[in-house]
C-alpha positions in Angstrom: 46.6 15.0 -16.3 45.0 17.8 -18.4 41.9 15.7 -18.7 41.7 15.3 -15.0 42.4 19.0 -14.3 39.5 19.9 -16.6 37.2 17.8 -14.4 38.4 19.4 -11.2 37.5 22.8 -12.5 33.8 22.1 -12.9 32.3 25.0 -10.9 28.6 24.0 -10.5 28.0 20.4 -11.1 24.3 20.6 -10.3 23.8 22.6 -13.5 25.0 19.7 -15.7 22.5 17.5 -17.5 23.5 14.0 -18.6 21.6 11.5 -20.8 21.1 8.0 -19.4 23.5 5.5 -20.9 22.7 1.9 -21.9 23.2 0.9 -18.3 20.4 3.2 -17.1 18.1 2.2 -19.9 18.4 -1.4 -18.9 17.5 -0.3 -15.3 14.4 1.5 -16.5 13.3 -1.4 -18.7 13.7 -3.7 -15.6 11.7 -1.4 -13.4 8.8 -0.8 -15.8 8.9 -4.4 -17.0 8.4 -5.6 -13.4 5.4 -3.4 -13.0 3.9 -4.7 -16.3 4.5 -8.2 -15.0 2.6 -7.4 -11.8 -0.3 -6.2 -13.9 -0.3 -9.3 -16.2 -0.1 -11.9 -13.5 -3.7 -11.5 -12.2 -5.1 -10.5 -15.6 -3.8 -13.8 -17.1 -5.0 -15.8 -14.1 -1.4 -16.9 -13.2 -1.8 -16.1 -9.5 -4.2 -14.4 -7.2 -5.7 -14.7 -3.7 -9.1 -15.9 -2.8 -9.8 -14.9 0.8 -12.5 -17.6 1.2 -10.4 -20.6 -0.1 -6.7 -19.7 -0.4 -4.4 -19.1 -3.4 -5.2 -19.5 -7.1 -2.3 -20.6 -9.4 -2.7 -21.3 -13.1 -6.5 -21.7 -12.8 -6.2 -24.0 -9.8 -7.4 -23.4 -6.3 -4.5 -24.0 -3.9 -5.9 -24.7 -0.5 -3.8 -24.6 2.7 -4.4 -28.3 2.8 -2.4 -28.7 -0.4 0.7 -29.0 1.8 3.4 -29.8 -0.7 2.5 -26.9 -3.0 2.1 -24.3 -0.2 5.1 -25.3 1.9 7.3 -25.9 -1.1 6.4 -22.5 -2.6 7.2 -20.5 0.6 10.3 -22.5 1.3 11.7 -21.9 -2.2 10.6 -18.2 -2.1 12.4 -17.7 1.3 15.6 -19.3 0.0 15.4 -17.3 -3.3 15.1 -14.1 -1.2 18.2 -15.1 0.9 20.2 -15.8 -2.3 19.1 -12.5 -3.7 20.1 -10.7 -0.4 23.5 -12.5 -0.5 24.4 -11.6 -4.0 22.9 -8.5 -5.5 21.7 -7.1 -2.2 19.7 -3.9 -2.6 19.7 -4.1 -6.4 16.0 -5.2 -6.0 15.4 -1.7 -4.6 17.1 0.2 -7.4 16.1 -2.0 -10.4 12.8 -3.6 -9.6 10.9 -2.2 -6.5 7.7 -0.4 -7.5 7.9 1.9 -4.5 11.3 3.1 -5.6 10.1 3.4 -9.2 7.1 5.6 -8.5 9.0 7.6 -5.9 11.5 8.4 -8.6 8.7 9.4 -11.0 7.3 11.7 -8.3 10.8 13.2 -7.7 11.1 14.1 -11.3 7.6 15.5 -11.5 8.1 17.6 -8.4 11.5 18.9 -9.7 9.8 19.8 -13.0 6.8 21.6 -11.4 8.3 23.0 -8.2 12.0 23.1 -8.7 12.9 20.7 -5.9 12.8 17.0 -5.2 10.6 16.8 -2.1 7.7 19.0 -1.0 8.5 18.2 2.6 12.2 18.2 3.6 12.8 15.8 6.5 16.4 16.7 7.1 16.5 20.5 6.5 19.1 20.3 3.7 17.1 21.2 0.6 16.6 24.7 -0.7 13.3 26.5 -1.0 10.8 26.0 -3.8 11.7 28.0 -6.9 9.8 31.3 -6.8 8.9 31.3 -10.5 7.4 27.8 -10.1 5.6 28.4 -6.8 2.3 28.9 -8.6 -1.2 27.4 -7.9 -1.3 25.9 -11.4 1.9 24.0 -10.7 0.6 22.7 -7.4 -2.7 21.7 -9.0 -0.9 19.7 -11.7 1.3 18.0 -9.1 -1.7 17.0 -7.0 -3.6 15.7 -10.0 -0.6 13.6 -11.2 0.0 12.3 -7.6 -3.7 11.2 -7.4 -3.5 9.5 -10.8 -0.3 7.6 -10.0 -1.8 6.6 -6.6 -4.9 5.3 -8.2 -2.8 3.1 -10.5 -0.6 1.8 -7.8 -3.5 1.1 -5.4 -5.3 -0.8 -8.1 -2.5 -3.3 -8.6 -2.8 -5.1 -5.2 -6.6 -5.2 -5.6 -6.3 -7.0 -8.9 -4.9 -10.0 -6.9 -8.2 -10.3 -5.0 -10.6 -9.8 -7.9 -11.3 -12.5 -10.5 -10.0 -11.6 -14.0 -13.5 -11.5 -15.4 -14.6 -9.0 -12.7 -11.7 -6.5 -13.1 -13.5 -4.6 -15.9 -16.7 -4.5 -13.9 -14.8 -2.9 -11.0 -13.2 -0.2 -13.3 -16.6 0.6 -15.0 -18.6 0.4 -11.7 -20.8 -2.4 -13.1 -22.7 -4.7 -10.7 -20.9 -7.9 -10.2 -21.5 -10.5 -7.4 -17.7 -11.1 -7.2 -17.2 -7.5 -6.1 -18.5 -6.4 -2.7 -19.5 -2.7 -2.4 -17.1 -2.2 0.4 -14.2 -2.8 -2.0 -14.6 0.7 -3.4 -14.1 2.1 0.1 -11.1 -0.1 0.6 -9.7 1.1 -2.7 -10.2 4.8 -1.7 -8.3 4.2 1.5 -5.5 2.7 -0.5 -5.4 5.7 -2.8 -5.2 8.1 0.1 -2.3 6.1 1.7 -0.5 5.9 -1.6 -0.9 9.6 -2.3 0.6 10.5 1.1 3.4 8.1 0.4 4.3 9.4 -3.0 3.6 13.0 -2.1 5.5 13.2 1.1 7.3 10.0 2.2 8.8 8.6 -1.0 12.4 7.3 -0.5 12.2 7.7 3.3 10.0 4.6 3.3 12.9 2.7 1.8 15.3 4.1 4.3 13.4 3.6 7.6 10.4 1.3 7.0 11.1 -1.2 4.2 10.8 -4.9 5.3 13.0 -6.0 2.4 15.9 -3.8 3.6 15.5 -5.1 7.2 15.9 -8.7 6.1 18.6 -7.8 3.7 20.7 -6.5 6.6 20.5 -10.0 8.2 21.6 -11.9 5.1 24.1 -9.6 3.5 27.5 -11.2 2.6 31.0 -9.8 2.2 30.9 -10.6 -1.5 27.6 -8.9 -2.3 27.1 -6.2 -5.0 28.3 -2.8 -3.9 29.6 0.5 -5.1 33.4 0.6 -5.7 35.2 3.9 -5.6 38.7 4.3 -7.0 40.4 6.3 -4.3 43.7 6.5 -6.3 42.0 9.1 -8.5 40.2 11.0 -5.8 41.9 14.2 -6.8 39.6 14.3 -9.9 36.6 14.9 -7.7 37.8 17.3 -5.1 35.5 20.0 -6.4 32.9 17.7 -7.9 29.8 16.2 -6.2 27.8 15.2 -9.2 27.4 11.7 -8.0 26.0 13.0 -4.7 23.4 15.2 -6.4 22.4 12.3 -8.7 21.7 10.0 -5.8 18.0 9.5 -5.1 18.6 8.6 -1.5 21.0 11.5 -0.8 24.1 9.6 0.3 27.7 10.1 -0.8 28.4 7.2 -3.3 32.2 7.6 -2.7 31.8 6.6 1.0 29.2 3.8 1.2 29.1 1.5 4.2 28.1 -2.1 4.7 24.7 -1.1 5.9 23.4 2.2 4.3 20.6 3.5 2.1 22.4 2.7 -1.2 20.0 0.9 -3.7 22.7 -0.2 -6.2 20.7 1.7 -8.9 23.9 2.9 -10.6 22.7 6.5 -11.2 25.9 7.8 -9.6 27.9 5.5 -11.9 26.2 6.9 -15.0 26.6 10.5 -13.7 30.4 10.0 -13.1 30.9 8.3 -16.4 29.1 11.1 -18.2 31.8 13.5 -17.0 34.7 11.3 -18.1 33.5 9.8 -21.3 34.6 12.8 -23.4 38.1 12.3 -22.1 38.2 8.6 -22.9 38.6 7.5 -19.3 36.1 5.5 -17.1 34.5 7.1 -14.1 35.6 6.6 -10.5 32.6 4.6 -9.5 31.4 1.1 -10.6 29.2 -1.7 -9.3 31.3 -4.6 -8.2 31.0 -8.1 -6.6 33.5 -9.2 -4.0 35.0 -7.7 -0.9 35.3 -4.0 -0.5 38.8 -2.8 -1.2 38.6 0.6 0.5 37.8 -0.4 4.0 37.0 -3.3 6.2 34.6 -2.7 9.1 33.8 -4.8 12.1 30.4 -5.6 10.6 32.1 -7.0 7.5 34.4 -9.3 9.5 31.3 -11.0 11.1 29.5 -11.5 7.8 29.5 -14.8 6.0 31.0 -15.1 2.5 28.8 -15.9 -0.5 30.1 -19.5 -0.9 29.4 -20.2 2.8 25.9 -18.8 2.4 25.1 -20.7 -0.8 26.4 -24.0 0.6 23.4 -24.4 2.9 20.8 -22.3 1.1 20.9 -24.1 -2.3 20.0 -27.6 -0.8 17.0 -26.1 1.1 16.0 -24.2 -2.1 16.1 -27.4 -4.1 13.9 -29.1 -1.4 11.4 -26.4 -1.7 11.3 -26.5 -5.5 11.0 -30.3 -5.4 8.1 -30.2 -2.9 6.3 -27.6 -5.0 6.7 -29.6 -8.3 5.6 -32.8 -6.5 2.6 -30.9 -5.1 1.5 -29.8 -8.6 2.0 -33.3 -10.0 -0.1 -34.9 -7.2 -2.6 -32.1 -7.1 -6.2 -33.2 -6.6 -8.7 -31.3 -8.8 -11.7 -32.3 -6.6 -12.3 -32.8 -2.9 -14.8 -35.1 -1.3 -16.2 -34.8 2.2 -19.2 -36.6 3.9 -20.9 -35.1 7.0 -23.9 -35.7 9.1 -26.8 -33.7 7.7 -27.5 -30.3 9.3 -31.1 -31.4 10.0 -32.2 -32.2 13.5 -32.3 -36.0 13.4 -32.7 -36.8 17.1 -30.9 -39.8 18.5 -30.9 -41.7 15.2 -29.0 -40.4 12.2 -30.6 -41.2 8.9 -29.3 -38.5 6.5 -25.8 -37.7 5.4 -24.5 -34.7 3.3 -22.0 -35.4 0.6 -20.0 -32.3 -0.4 -17.9 -32.3 -3.6 -15.6 -29.3 -4.4 -14.3 -28.6 -7.8 -11.0 -26.7 -7.6 -10.2 -25.9 -11.3 -11.6 -23.0 -13.2 -13.0 -25.1 -16.0 -16.1 -27.4 -16.5 -16.2 -30.7 -14.7 -18.5 -33.6 -13.9 -18.4 -36.1 -11.0 -20.4 -39.3 -10.5 -21.3 -40.4 -7.0 -22.2 -43.9 -5.9 -22.9 -45.7 -2.6 -21.1 -49.0 -2.2 -21.9 -51.6 0.6 -25.6 -50.9 1.1 -28.6 -52.5 -0.7 -30.1 -49.9 -3.2 -33.5 -50.5 -1.5 -32.1 -49.3 1.8 -31.0 -45.8 0.8 -32.0 -42.9 -1.4 -29.4 -40.7 -3.1 -30.7 -37.2 -4.1 -28.6 -37.3 -7.3 -25.8 -39.5 -8.7 -24.2 -36.9 -10.8 -22.8 -33.3 -10.3 -22.0 -30.9 -13.1 -19.6 -28.0 -12.5 -19.3 -25.0 -14.7 -16.2 -23.7 -12.8 -14.8 -23.7 -9.3 -17.7 -24.3 -6.8 -19.0 -26.7 -4.2 -22.2 -28.8 -4.5 -24.0 -31.1 -2.0 -25.8 -34.4 -2.4 -27.8 -36.1 0.3 -28.1 -39.8 1.1 -31.0 -41.0 3.3 -30.8 -44.3 5.1 -34.2 -46.0 5.0 -35.6 -48.2 7.9 -34.8 -51.9 7.6 -31.2 -52.2 8.7 -30.6 -54.4 11.6 -29.4 -53.0 14.9 -25.7 -52.4 15.1 -22.9 -50.8 13.1 -23.0 -50.8 9.3 -20.3 -49.7 6.9 -20.7 -48.2 3.5 -18.5 -46.4 1.0 -19.1 -43.1 -0.8 -17.4 -43.3 -4.1 -16.8 -40.2 -6.3 -15.2 -40.4 -9.8 -14.8 -37.8 -12.5 -14.5 -38.2 -16.3 -10.8 -37.1 -16.2 -9.8 -40.1 -14.0 -10.0 -38.7 -10.5 -11.4 -41.1 -7.9 -11.9 -40.8 -4.2 -13.5 -43.2 -1.7 -14.7 -42.4 1.8 -15.8 -45.0 4.3 -18.6 -44.2 6.6 -19.9 -46.0 9.7 -23.7 -45.9 10.2 -25.0 -46.9 13.6 -28.6 -48.2 14.1 -29.7 -48.2 17.7 -33.2 -49.4 17.5 -33.3 -51.8 14.6 
């Protein structure tokens, strides 16, 4: 009991400084590793968004018409999110979420420069800014760092709309046809919103506005990851609130609820362990799967268990993954379409436009032939299309006079060197012979 008594007599817990243990270093690696992954995905061309065509995955344009890829991806993603909600819950917030990561960085910067966590206090609980740190230079440094962080954060989503070869042009203000001039204004607006967010809002966005948290409330289970407090040793923390002061969302980790602002980050676990490690005993807090042992609320009674949730989610997830894989296997690298020419042709159509789209970011070549018509009765503007990258090109076929009155069928055949072939049957009507 002497070790416990020594813990009770801690007078001012806020003055204690602890070093993050291996648990917290893993959390930091997870958070910054996820941000690095978000940067590498568009740079390496793994995934980005093309507003004019759709999604781009591994150098391939994924149109909304690629049903199996699109539907399978979103179905699998939705089920993955439900599984995540049902198991680790808000661990995404504490271990991965960029909003939380940069908000924590801003908390630390503000504490260092101004002596408090938040510049604006929404709940009237924080103290005043430290007098010795309330200086113009400290405020200037905080503003500069806030703007720099906001510029980095705002650039990440834009990278998903800019081709990899145009990212450097955007950064260096070089002229590039892939970058509209309005994009710089859009980026400026993003920087302003991010600066307000990280300078003022921070973790309050997680608490009141986060879409992930809203959906997490719907799919939480009784067996999800949560903080477990050992009430049998509560006498050890009667005069200690170190876990509370270490919490970035300002809740009491010893009294968490089924639905609260806890992000399962484990900072309170590390803080409590740091006070007990010298005495050779574990802290009173730990992250745990399974039902809560301290209390059972009405909300918990109505929640599904993890096995019940997984029983129906996994088959749907498997269906989504299967559709996605099948969509990639059956993916068509080209697309053929034949239309009436845009020219004003009166009552008798004599020209058709053949449009071939190349959907892969690599060179390609397509040969086009007309089957079913005598070569003397039509003219094809070109029989071969060469692509340097993703693009669309048109050919034109003109029907010459000489066909008898009535309906005539012909086939437009397109074939590439890599084995892709597509046939499109057309009906040509001659009304005057």
